[in-house]
C-alpha positions in Angstrom: 0.1 0.1 0.3 1.6 3.4 -1.0 -0.8 6.3 -1.4 0.1 10.1 -0.6 -2.6 11.5 1.4 -2.4 15.2 1.5 -4.9 17.5 1.8 -4.5 21.3 0.1 -7.2 24.1 -0.3 -7.0 27.5 -2.0 -5.2 30.3 -0.6 -7.0 33.2 0.9 -6.2 36.9 1.2 -7.1 39.0 3.8 -7.7 42.8 2.8 -5.7 45.6 4.2 -3.5 43.3 5.6 0.5 42.5 4.7 0.8 39.8 7.7 0.6 36.3 6.0 -2.8 33.9 6.5 -2.2 31.6 9.3 -4.4 28.2 9.1 -5.6 25.5 11.4 -6.5 22.3 10.0 -8.7 19.9 12.2 -10.2 16.5 11.6 -12.8 14.2 12.8 -13.9 10.8 12.5 -17.8 10.1 11.5 -20.1 10.6 14.9 -16.8 12.0 16.6 -15.8 15.7 17.6 -13.1 17.6 15.7 -9.6 17.4 16.6 -6.4 19.2 16.1 -4.0 18.2 13.6 -0.9 18.3 15.9 2.0 16.0 16.8 0.1 14.8 19.8 -3.0 13.7 18.4 -2.2 12.6 14.8 1.5 12.9 14.3 1.2 16.1 11.9 1.6 19.2 12.7 -0.9 21.4 10.6 -1.7 23.9 13.1 -1.1 27.4 12.8 0.9 27.0 9.5 0.5 29.3 6.4 1.4 27.0 3.6 -2.1 25.6 1.8 -1.4 22.1 2.5 -0.9 19.3 5.0 0.6 15.9 4.2 -1.0 13.3 6.1 1.3 10.1 4.6 3.3 9.8 7.3 0.3 10.1 10.0 -0.9 7.0 8.6 -4.7 7.2 9.9 -6.7 4.7 11.7 -7.4 2.5 8.4 -10.9 1.9 7.1 -12.2 4.9 9.1 -12.5 8.1 6.6 -11.4 11.4 8.0 -13.3 14.8 8.0 -11.3 18.0 7.3 -11.8 21.4 8.7 -9.5 24.1 7.4 -9.8 27.8 9.4 
């Protein structure tokens, strides 16, 4: 089994701001609460990032359990 699992999204621009946009990615399994994507919860740090992608390949989420994602 060799597959990349990369979540990506379109960048947003804030009007009247020169600071970079900082994103936070959350995940959840069906019928669960939202969890932060940090090293402690899933092994991937996608909290307070400026990139518009998050690579979950190394995290190897629970097989057979699809995840939902939320980017804010």
